[in-house]
BAFIVO-47671 format. One record per residue (C-alpha): residue in three letters; residue number from 1; x, y, z. Coordinates in pm, 1 decimal, always signed. Example, Ala and Ser with C-alpha at 12.3 -4.5 7.8 and 13.67 -1.06 7.14 Angstrom:
residues 2
(pt ala; 1; (+1230.0; -450.0; +780.0)) (pt ser; 2; (+1367.0; -106.0; +714.0)) 
//
This chain:
residues 102
(pt met; 1; (+7181.5; +13829.9; +6864.3)) (pt thr; 2; (+7502.2; +13795.9; +7061.2)) (pt arg; 3; (+7369.6; +14004.2; +7349.3)) (pt ser; 4; (+7061.0; +13787.7; +7378.4)) (pt asn; 5; (+7273.1; +13469.3; +7385.6)) (pt ile; 6; (+7491.4; +13617.8; +7658.0)) (pt ala; 7; (+7184.1; +13724.0; +7854.1)) (pt ile; 8; (+7030.8; +13377.2; +7824.9)) (pt ala; 9; (+7356.2; +13214.8; +7938.7)) (pt leu; 10; (+7383.1; +13457.5; +8230.3)) (pt val; 11; (+7026.9; +13384.5; +8341.6)) (pt ala; 12; (+7087.6; +13008.9; +8311.7)) (pt val; 13; (+7404.6; +13028.6; +8521.1)) (pt thr; 14; (+7231.8; +13243.0; +8783.5)) (pt leu; 15; (+6940.8; +13000.9; +8812.7)) (pt ser; 16; (+7167.2; +12696.6; +8831.1)) (pt leu; 17; (+7376.3; +12856.0; +9105.8)) (pt gly; 18; (+7060.2; +12928.6; +9300.1)) (pt ala; 19; (+6950.3; +12567.6; +9263.7)) (pt thr; 20; (+7279.9; +12428.8; +9388.3)) (pt ala; 21; (+7290.8; +12672.0; +9679.8)) (pt ser; 22; (+6970.2; +12519.4; +9813.2)) (pt phe; 23; (+7162.2; +12199.5; +9889.2)) (pt ala; 24; (+7381.2; +12384.7; +10138.7)) (pt val; 25; (+7088.0; +12432.9; +10375.7)) (pt glu; 26; (+7074.8; +12186.3; +10665.2)) (pt asn; 27; (+6762.7; +11988.7; +10591.0)) (pt gly; 28; (+6830.5; +11668.2; +10781.9)) (pt asn; 29; (+6987.9; +11495.8; +10486.0)) (pt asn; 30; (+7308.2; +11407.1; +10666.8)) (pt tyr; 31; (+7449.6; +11082.3; +10532.8)) (pt pro; 32; (+7657.6; +10920.6; +10667.0)) (pt glu; 33; (+7543.4; +11001.4; +11013.3)) (pt ile; 34; (+7817.0; +11180.9; +11202.5)) (pt val; 35; (+7836.0; +11039.8; +11550.9)) (pt thr; 36; (+7929.3; +11286.4; +11819.0)) (pt gln; 37; (+8191.4; +11172.6; +12064.3)) (pt gly; 38; (+8122.7; +11158.6; +12432.7)) (pt gln; 39; (+8341.5; +11300.1; +12703.2)) (pt ser; 40; (+8709.9; +11239.5; +12637.3)) (pt leu; 41; (+8911.3; +11016.7; +12867.3)) (pt cys; 42; (+9239.9; +11098.3; +13033.0)) (pt gln; 43; (+9550.8; +10888.9; +12969.5)) (pt ala; 44; (+9519.6; +10699.1; +13297.3)) (pt gln; 45; (+9160.5; +10598.3; +13217.2)) (pt val; 46; (+9260.9; +10474.4; +12872.0)) (pt lys; 47; (+9548.7; +10269.9; +13016.6)) (pt ala; 48; (+9316.7; +10121.6; +13279.5)) (pt glu; 49; (+9060.4; +10022.4; +13014.2)) (pt leu; 50; (+9336.8; +9870.9; +12800.6)) (pt ala; 51; (+9468.9; +9666.4; +13092.3)) (pt gln; 52; (+9116.1; +9550.6; +13176.4)) (pt ala; 53; (+9048.8; +9445.9; +12815.1)) (pt gly; 54; (+9381.9; +9264.1; +12801.1)) (pt ala; 55; (+9303.3; +9075.5; +13121.7)) (pt ala; 56; (+8961.2; +8979.8; +12983.3)) (pt gly; 57; (+9113.5; +8858.8; +12653.3)) (pt gln; 58; (+8923.4; +9112.3; +12443.4)) (pt leu; 59; (+9217.6; +9254.3; +12251.2)) (pt thr; 60; (+9246.0; +9157.9; +11886.8)) (pt leu; 61; (+9565.1; +8998.5; +11763.4)) (pt asn; 62; (+9758.1; +9146.1; +11474.6)) (pt asp; 63; (+10114.6; +9127.5; +11345.9)) (pt gln; 64; (+10249.8; +9338.6; +11629.6)) (pt thr; 65; (+10066.8; +9165.2; +11914.5)) (pt tyr; 66; (+10049.8; +8807.5; +11788.9)) (pt pro; 67; (+10226.3; +8578.0; +12036.1)) (pt ser; 68; (+10531.2; +8400.0; +11902.5)) (pt leu; 69; (+10550.6; +8025.4; +11944.0)) (pt ala; 70; (+10850.0; +7874.8; +12116.2)) (pt ala; 71; (+11041.5; +7616.7; +11915.7)) (pt thr; 72; (+10967.0; +7266.2; +12035.7)) (pt ala; 73; (+11227.4; +6995.2; +12058.0)) (pt ser; 74; (+11207.1; +6733.4; +11785.2)) (pt his; 75; (+11146.7; +6374.0; +11887.3)) (pt met; 76; (+11352.4; +6252.2; +11590.2)) (pt ser; 77; (+11729.4; +6264.2; +11562.6)) (pt arg; 78; (+11906.9; +6427.7; +11270.6)) (pt ala; 79; (+12012.0; +6087.0; +11139.6)) (pt ala; 80; (+11650.3; +5963.5; +11147.4)) (pt val; 81; (+11533.9; +6267.2; +10949.6)) (pt lys; 82; (+11810.0; +6216.9; +10689.8)) (pt ser; 83; (+11726.8; +5848.4; +10648.1)) (pt gly; 84; (+11356.2; +5929.6; +10609.8)) (pt leu; 85; (+11442.0; +6186.2; +10343.0)) (pt ser; 86; (+11659.5; +5942.0; +10150.2)) (pt gln; 87; (+11385.1; +5676.0; +10167.7)) (pt ala; 88; (+11132.7; +5929.1; +10033.4)) (pt arg; 89; (+11365.1; +6012.2; +9744.3)) (pt val; 90; (+11415.5; +5643.7; +9659.6)) (pt ser; 91; (+11042.5; +5565.0; +9672.6)) (pt gly; 92; (+10960.7; +5866.8; +9452.3)) (pt glu; 93; (+10755.9; +6054.6; +9711.5)) (pt met; 94; (+10971.6; +6364.6; +9668.1)) (pt asn; 95; (+10880.1; +6385.9; +9299.4)) (pt lys; 96; (+10504.1; +6370.2; +9353.2)) (pt ser; 97; (+10316.1; +6690.4; +9294.7)) (pt ile; 98; (+10046.0; +6797.7; +9535.4)) (pt phe; 99; (+9854.7; +6947.4; +9243.7)) (pt ala; 100; (+9666.3; +6715.5; +9010.8)) (pt gly; 101; (+9718.7; +6928.0; +8699.5)) (pt ala; 102; (+10088.1; +6999.4; +8740.8)) 
//
């Protein structure tokens, strides 16, 4: 009885390995499609393309390339800002919440 169970298990394993090995054959089922790269560029060509894209404004902005804004001069004096703040405190505007539920 034990030998027959071992034989059945061995046959089942052999058949399952044969079934999974059939998936290794190249049958056109290649997802995702692997795109082949064209001819590689030299460093000078890459730098030239980068300069051209920068001149055309096609480069994306991120944290490293985002332009920083220069500080603009205020049209109000420090005393005017302080008096506006004290008026807002007196009128209760400083205590107002911007959220309706808060």
